[in-house]
DSSP file (Angstrom, degrees, kcal/mol; ACC not computed):
  #  RESIDUE AA STRUCTURE BP1 BP2  ACC     N-H-->O    O-->H-N    N-H-->O    O-->H-N    TCO  KAPPA ALPHA  PHI   PSI    X-CA   Y-CA   Z-CA
    1    1 A M              0   0    0      0, 0.0     2,-0.2     0, 0.0    83,-0.1   0.000 360.0 360.0 360.0 130.3   30.6   33.0   51.0
    2    2 A E  E     -a   84   0A   0     81,-0.5    83,-2.7    71,-0.1     2,-0.3  -0.552 360.0-163.4 -78.0 143.4   27.7   31.8   53.0
    3    3 A T  E     -a   85   0A   0     81,-0.2     2,-0.3    -2,-0.2    83,-0.2  -0.875  13.2-165.9-127.2 160.5   26.2   34.4   55.4
    4    4 A I  E     -a   86   0A   0     81,-2.2    83,-2.2    -2,-0.3     2,-0.1  -0.988  25.4-117.7-140.6 145.3   23.9   34.4   58.5
    5    5 A T  E  >  -a   87   0A   0     -2,-0.3     4,-2.1    81,-0.2     5,-0.2  -0.430  22.2-117.1 -83.2 160.5   22.2   37.3   60.1
    6    6 A V  H  > S+     0   0    0     81,-0.5     4,-2.8     1,-0.2     5,-0.2   0.904 117.1  54.2 -58.0 -42.9   22.8   38.5   63.6
    7    7 A K  H  > S+     0   0    0      1,-0.2     4,-2.3     2,-0.2    -1,-0.2   0.895 106.9  50.3 -61.6 -41.6   19.2   37.7   64.4
    8    8 A E  H  > S+     0   0    0      2,-0.2     4,-2.1     1,-0.2    -1,-0.2   0.916 112.6  46.3 -63.9 -43.1   19.6   34.1   63.2
    9    9 A V  H  X S+     0   0    0     -4,-2.1     4,-2.6     2,-0.2    -2,-0.2   0.920 110.9  53.2 -64.5 -43.1   22.7   33.6   65.3
   10   10 A Q  H  X S+     0   0    0     -4,-2.8     4,-2.7     1,-0.2    -2,-0.2   0.909 109.0  49.1 -59.1 -43.2   21.0   35.1   68.3
   11   11 A E  H  X S+     0   0    0     -4,-2.3     4,-1.8     2,-0.2    -1,-0.2   0.907 111.0  49.8 -63.3 -41.9   18.0   32.7   67.9
   12   12 A L  H  <>S+     0   0    0     -4,-2.1     5,-2.1     2,-0.2     4,-0.4   0.908 112.5  47.5 -63.3 -42.0   20.4   29.7   67.7
   13   13 A V  H ><5S+     0   0    0     -4,-2.6     3,-1.4     1,-0.2    -2,-0.2   0.935 111.7  49.8 -63.1 -47.1   22.3   30.8   70.8
   14   14 A E  H 3<5S+     0   0    0     -4,-2.7    -1,-0.2     1,-0.3    -2,-0.2   0.796 107.2  55.1 -64.7 -28.9   19.0   31.4   72.7
   15   15 A Q  T 3<5S-     0   0    0     -4,-1.8    -1,-0.3    -5,-0.2    -2,-0.2   0.532 115.3-117.3 -80.6  -5.8   17.8   28.0   71.7
   16   16 A G  T < 5 +     0   0    0     -3,-1.4    -3,-0.2    -4,-0.4    -2,-0.1   0.685  53.6 165.3  79.3  18.3   20.9   26.4   73.2
   17   17 A N      < -     0   0    0     -5,-2.1     2,-0.6    -6,-0.2    -1,-0.2  -0.444  45.8-110.2 -66.5 138.3   22.1   25.0   69.9
   18   18 A P        +     0   0    0      0, 0.0     2,-0.3     0, 0.0    -1,-0.1  -0.601  48.7 178.6 -71.6 118.3   25.8   23.9   70.0
   19   19 A L        -     0   0    0     -2,-0.6     2,-0.7    -6,-0.0    40,-0.1  -0.887  32.8-141.5-122.3 151.5   27.6   26.5   67.8
   20   20 A N        +     0   0    0     38,-0.5    40,-2.9    -2,-0.3     2,-0.5  -0.860  33.0 176.7-110.7  92.9   31.2   27.0   66.8
   21   21 A I  E     -b   60   0A   0     -2,-0.7    18,-2.8    16,-0.3     2,-0.5  -0.859  13.9-166.3-104.6 128.2   31.6   30.7   66.9
   22   22 A I  E     -bc  61  39A   0     38,-2.9    40,-2.6    -2,-0.5     2,-0.6  -0.966   6.3-157.4-114.5 121.4   35.0   32.4   66.2
   23   23 A D  E     -bc  62  40A   0     16,-2.9    18,-2.1    -2,-0.5    40,-0.2  -0.875   5.8-171.2 -97.6 115.6   35.3   36.0   67.1
   24   24 A V        +     0   0    0     38,-3.1    19,-2.2    -2,-0.6    20,-0.2   0.253  45.5 116.5 -96.3  13.4   38.2   37.5   65.1
   25   25 A R  S    S-     0   0    0     37,-0.3    -2,-0.1    17,-0.2     2,-0.1  -0.289  76.5 -87.4 -72.6 166.3   38.2   40.9   66.8
   26   26 A E    >>  -     0   0    0     16,-0.1     4,-2.2     1,-0.1     3,-0.6  -0.355  39.3-107.5 -71.0 156.3   41.2   42.0   68.8
   27   27 A V  H 3> S+     0   0    0      1,-0.3     4,-1.8     2,-0.2    -1,-0.1   0.865 119.8  55.1 -53.5 -42.1   41.4   41.0   72.5
   28   28 A K  H 34 S+     0   0    0      1,-0.2     4,-0.4     2,-0.2    -1,-0.3   0.876 109.1  47.6 -62.2 -38.4   40.7   44.6   73.7
   29   29 A E  H X4 S+     0   0    0     -3,-0.6     3,-1.3     1,-0.2    -2,-0.2   0.907 110.3  51.4 -68.0 -42.6   37.4   44.6   71.6
   30   30 A V  H >< S+     0   0    0     -4,-2.2     3,-2.2     1,-0.3    -2,-0.2   0.809  96.5  69.4 -66.2 -30.1   36.3   41.2   72.9
   31   31 A A  T 3< S+     0   0    0     -4,-1.8    -1,-0.3     1,-0.3    -2,-0.2   0.740  91.4  61.8 -60.5 -22.3   36.9   42.4   76.5
   32   32 A E  T <  S-     0   0    0     -3,-1.3    -1,-0.3    -4,-0.4    -2,-0.2   0.562 128.8 -58.5 -80.7  -8.4   33.9   44.7   76.0
   33   33 A G    <   -     0   0    0     -3,-2.2     2,-0.3    -4,-0.2    -1,-0.3  -0.262  52.2-162.0 136.7 138.4   31.7   41.7   75.4
   34   34 A K        -     0   0    0     -3,-0.1    64,-2.5    -2,-0.1     3,-0.1  -0.917  39.7 -81.5-138.2 165.7   31.4   38.6   73.2
   35   35 A I    >   -     0   0    0     -2,-0.3     3,-2.4    62,-0.2    62,-0.2  -0.469  61.2 -96.2 -65.6 133.8   28.7   36.1   72.2
   36   36 A P  T 3  S+     0   0    0      0, 0.0    -1,-0.1     0, 0.0     3,-0.1  -0.288 110.8  16.2 -54.1 130.9   28.4   33.4   74.9
   37   37 A G  T 3  S+     0   0    0      1,-0.3   -16,-0.3    -3,-0.1     2,-0.1   0.282  92.0 137.3  88.9 -10.7   30.5   30.4   73.8
   38   38 A A    <   -     0   0    0     -3,-2.4     2,-0.5   -18,-0.1    -1,-0.3  -0.409  47.3-139.3 -70.5 145.4   32.5   32.3   71.2
   39   39 A V  E     -c   22   0A   0    -18,-2.8   -16,-2.9    -3,-0.1     2,-0.7  -0.900  14.4-133.1-104.5 132.3   36.2   31.6   70.9
   40   40 A N  E     +c   23   0A   0     -2,-0.5   -16,-0.2   -18,-0.2   -18,-0.1  -0.776  35.6 158.4 -91.6 117.8   38.5   34.7   70.3
   41   41 A I        -     0   0    0    -18,-2.1     5,-0.1    -2,-0.7   -15,-0.1  -0.858  38.5-133.4-131.9  98.5   41.1   34.2   67.6
   42   42 A P    >>  -     0   0    0      0, 0.0     3,-2.5     0, 0.0     4,-0.8  -0.191  22.1-115.1 -52.9 142.4   42.2   37.7   66.4
   43   43 A L  G >4 S+     0   0    0    -19,-2.2     3,-1.1     1,-0.3     4,-0.5   0.848 114.7  57.9 -48.8 -42.8   42.3   37.8   62.6
   44   44 A G  G 34 S+     0   0    0      1,-0.2    -1,-0.3   -20,-0.2     4,-0.1   0.677 110.3  43.9 -65.3 -16.9   46.0   38.4   62.6
   45   45 A L  G X> S+     0   0    0     -3,-2.5     4,-1.2     1,-0.1     3,-1.0   0.491  86.0  94.9-102.9  -6.2   46.6   35.1   64.5
   46   46 A L  H XX S+     0   0    0     -3,-1.1     4,-0.9    -4,-0.8     3,-0.7   0.885  81.6  53.0 -57.0 -44.3   44.1   33.0   62.5
   47   47 A E  H 34 S+     0   0    0     -4,-0.5    -1,-0.3     1,-0.2     4,-0.2   0.794 111.2  48.2 -63.9 -25.7   46.7   31.5   60.1
   48   48 A F  H <4 S+     0   0    0     -3,-1.0    -1,-0.2     1,-0.2    -2,-0.2   0.666 116.1  42.9 -86.0 -17.4   48.8   30.4   63.1
   49   49 A K  H X< S+     0   0    0     -4,-1.2     3,-2.4    -3,-0.7     4,-0.3   0.394  81.5 103.0-105.5  -0.1   45.9   28.8   64.9
   50   50 A I  G >< S+     0   0    0     -4,-0.9     3,-1.6     1,-0.3    -1,-0.1   0.813  74.4  61.0 -57.5 -33.0   44.3   27.1   61.9
   51   51 A N  G 3  S+     0   0    0      1,-0.3    -1,-0.3    -4,-0.2    -2,-0.1   0.594  95.9  62.6 -72.5  -8.2   45.7   23.7   62.9
   52   52 A E  G <  S+     0   0    0     -3,-2.4    -1,-0.3     2,-0.1     2,-0.2   0.523  90.6  87.4 -88.7  -7.6   43.6   24.0   66.2
   53   53 A L  S <  S-     0   0    0     -3,-1.6     2,-0.6    -4,-0.3     3,-0.0  -0.606  76.2-128.7 -95.3 156.0   40.4   24.0   64.2
   54   54 A D    >   -     0   0    0     -2,-0.2     3,-1.9     1,-0.1    -2,-0.1  -0.905   4.3-154.5-108.9 117.5   38.4   20.9   63.0
   55   55 A K  T 3  S+     0   0    0     -2,-0.6    27,-0.2     1,-0.3    -1,-0.1   0.660  93.3  65.7 -66.2 -15.1   37.5   20.7   59.3
   56   56 A S  T 3  S+     0   0    0     25,-0.1    -1,-0.3     2,-0.1     2,-0.2   0.569  93.6  76.9 -82.7  -7.4   34.5   18.5   60.2
   57   57 A K  S <  S-     0   0    0     -3,-1.9    25,-0.7   -37,-0.0     2,-0.5  -0.678  78.3-127.5-102.1 156.6   32.9   21.3   62.1
   58   58 A E  E     - d   0  82A   0     -2,-0.2   -38,-0.5    23,-0.1     2,-0.4  -0.883  26.8-154.9-100.6 132.6   31.0   24.4   60.8
   59   59 A Y  E     - d   0  83A   0     23,-2.5    25,-2.5    -2,-0.5     2,-0.6  -0.880  10.8-149.6-113.2 139.6   32.2   27.7   62.1
   60   60 A I  E     -bd  21  84A   0    -40,-2.9   -38,-2.9    -2,-0.4     2,-0.4  -0.938  20.7-147.1-103.4 123.2   30.4   31.0   62.4
   61   61 A M  E     -bd  22  85A   0     23,-3.0    25,-2.6    -2,-0.6     2,-0.3  -0.767  18.9-178.0 -97.5 135.1   32.8   33.9   62.0
   62   62 A V  E     +b   23   0A   0    -40,-2.6   -38,-3.1    -2,-0.4   -37,-0.3  -0.969  12.0 150.4-133.1 143.2   32.1   37.2   63.9
   63   63 A C        -     0   0    0     -2,-0.3    27,-2.6    23,-0.3    28,-0.2  -0.727  60.6 -71.3-146.5-157.7   33.8   40.6   64.1
   64   64 A R  S    S-     0   0    0     25,-0.3    27,-2.6    -2,-0.2    28,-0.3   0.938 120.3  -6.1 -71.1 -47.4   32.8   44.2   64.8
   65   65 A S  S    S-     0   0    0     24,-0.2    23,-0.9    25,-0.2    24,-0.1   0.522 103.4 -91.4-128.8 -10.6   30.9   44.9   61.6
   66   66 A G  S  > S+     0   0    0     22,-0.2     4,-1.0    21,-0.2    23,-0.1   0.252  99.8  97.3 116.5 -11.8   31.3   41.9   59.3
   67   67 A G  H  > S+     0   0    0      2,-0.2     4,-1.8     3,-0.1     5,-0.1   0.962  87.2  39.0 -74.7 -54.6   34.4   42.9   57.3
   68   68 A R  H  > S+     0   0    0      1,-0.2     4,-2.6     2,-0.2     5,-0.2   0.884 115.5  53.6 -65.3 -37.6   37.2   41.1   59.2
   69   69 A S  H  > S+     0   0    0      1,-0.2     4,-2.5     2,-0.2    -1,-0.2   0.841 105.8  55.1 -66.9 -30.2   35.0   38.0   59.7
   70   70 A G  H  X S+     0   0    0     -4,-1.0     4,-2.3     2,-0.2    -1,-0.2   0.915 109.1  46.4 -64.3 -43.5   34.4   38.1   55.9
   71   71 A K  H  X S+     0   0    0     -4,-1.8     4,-2.4     2,-0.2    -2,-0.2   0.911 113.2  49.5 -63.8 -42.5   38.2   38.0   55.3
   72   72 A A  H  X S+     0   0    0     -4,-2.6     4,-2.7     1,-0.2     5,-0.2   0.896 109.3  52.4 -63.3 -40.4   38.5   35.2   57.9
   73   73 A S  H  X S+     0   0    0     -4,-2.5     4,-2.8     2,-0.2    -2,-0.2   0.930 110.2  47.6 -61.6 -46.1   35.7   33.3   56.2
   74   74 A Q  H  X S+     0   0    0     -4,-2.3     4,-2.4     2,-0.2    -2,-0.2   0.926 112.1  50.5 -59.5 -45.8   37.5   33.5   52.8
   75   75 A F  H  X S+     0   0    0     -4,-2.4     4,-0.6     1,-0.2    -2,-0.2   0.937 114.3  42.7 -58.8 -49.5   40.8   32.4   54.4
   76   76 A L  H ><>S+     0   0    0     -4,-2.7     5,-2.5     1,-0.2     3,-0.8   0.887 112.1  53.7 -68.4 -38.6   39.2   29.4   56.1
   77   77 A E  H ><5S+     0   0    0     -4,-2.8     3,-1.9     1,-0.3    -1,-0.2   0.911 104.8  55.6 -59.4 -41.5   37.2   28.4   53.0
   78   78 A N  H 3<5S+     0   0    0     -4,-2.4    -1,-0.3     1,-0.3    -2,-0.2   0.705 107.3  51.2 -64.3 -19.1   40.4   28.5   51.0
   79   79 A H  T <<5S-     0   0    0     -3,-0.8    -1,-0.3    -4,-0.6    -2,-0.2   0.154 128.2 -95.0-105.5  17.5   41.8   26.0   53.4
   80   80 A G  T < 5S+     0   0    0     -3,-1.9     2,-0.2     1,-0.3    -3,-0.2   0.621  78.0 137.0  87.7  14.1   38.8   23.6   53.2
   81   81 A F      < -     0   0    0     -5,-2.5     2,-0.7    -8,-0.1    -1,-0.3  -0.612  54.3-125.7 -92.9 154.7   36.7   24.7   56.2
   82   82 A T  E     + d   0  58A   0    -25,-0.7   -23,-2.5   -27,-0.2     2,-0.3  -0.894  44.4 166.5 -97.2 115.5   33.0   25.2   56.3
   83   83 A V  E     - d   0  59A   0     -2,-0.7   -81,-0.5   -25,-0.2     2,-0.4  -0.934  28.5-159.1-134.9 153.9   32.3   28.7   57.5
   84   84 A I  E     -ad   2  60A   0    -25,-2.5   -23,-3.0    -2,-0.3     2,-0.5  -1.000  19.2-137.5-130.9 131.3   29.4   31.2   57.7
   85   85 A N  E     -ad   3  61A   0    -83,-2.7   -81,-2.2    -2,-0.4     2,-0.8  -0.785  13.4-135.7 -92.1 126.9   30.0   34.9   58.0
   86   86 A M  E >   -a    4   0A   0    -25,-2.6     3,-0.8    -2,-0.5   -23,-0.3  -0.724  24.6-141.3 -81.2 111.4   27.7   36.7   60.5
   87   87 A T  E 3  S+a    5   0A   0    -83,-2.2   -81,-0.5    -2,-0.8   -21,-0.2  -0.445  80.2  24.7 -73.8 144.6   26.7   39.9   58.7
   88   88 A G  T >> S-     0   0    0    -23,-0.9     4,-0.7    -2,-0.1     3,-0.5   0.050  94.8-147.9  91.7 -26.9   26.4   43.1   60.7
   89   89 A G  G X4  -     0   0    0     -3,-0.8     3,-1.4     1,-0.2     4,-0.5   0.007  49.6 -36.1  60.1-165.3   28.9   41.9   63.3
   90   90 A M  G 34 S+     0   0    0    -27,-2.6     3,-0.4     1,-0.3    -1,-0.2   0.683 128.2  73.0 -68.6 -18.4   28.8   42.8   67.0
   91   91 A L  G <4 S+     0   0    0    -27,-2.6    -1,-0.3    -3,-0.5    -2,-0.2   0.838 105.7  38.7 -61.8 -30.6   27.6   46.3   66.2
   92   92 A A  S << S+     0   0    0     -3,-1.4     2,-0.2    -4,-0.7    -1,-0.2   0.510  89.7 117.0 -96.7  -6.4   24.2   44.8   65.4
   93   93 A W        +     0   0    0     -4,-0.5   -86,-0.0    -3,-0.4    -3,-0.0  -0.453  29.3 168.7 -69.3 127.1   24.2   42.2   68.2
   94   94 A E        +     0   0    0     -2,-0.2    -1,-0.2   -88,-0.1     3,-0.1   0.391  47.7  94.1-115.6  -1.1   21.4   42.7   70.6
   95   95 A G  S    S-     0   0    0      1,-0.2     2,-0.0     0, 0.0   -85,-0.0  -0.029  87.5 -58.5 -82.4-172.1   21.7   39.5   72.6
   96   96 A E        -     0   0    0    -86,-0.1     2,-0.3     2,-0.0    -1,-0.2  -0.338  51.0-164.5 -66.0 146.1   23.5   38.6   75.7
   97   97 A T              0   0    0    -62,-0.2   -62,-0.2    -3,-0.1   -64,-0.0  -0.929 360.0 360.0-128.6 157.7   27.3   39.1   75.9
   98   98 A V              0   0    0    -64,-2.5   -63,-0.1    -2,-0.3   -65,-0.1   0.329 360.0 360.0-125.4 360.0   29.8   37.7   78.3
């Protein structure tokens, strides 16, 4: 599984790079703040929303600490998607949140 650090994602966001970020935390967790532009798909709903994702895009997976996003990354990789897991999760995020 490919990984990316919180700092690397933060730099990409700050540079205005177009990113496809999926936050797999629960709705209540995301309400406390998420990375700008991130789409919330709770891990338990990912298998039901998979047909809404585009296999030609690369996705960065995010959660609270990196565990759930790791599971989500494995799941999507097994279905032919290109994904990168953000290690450290939102606990390590120091950038802007919305």
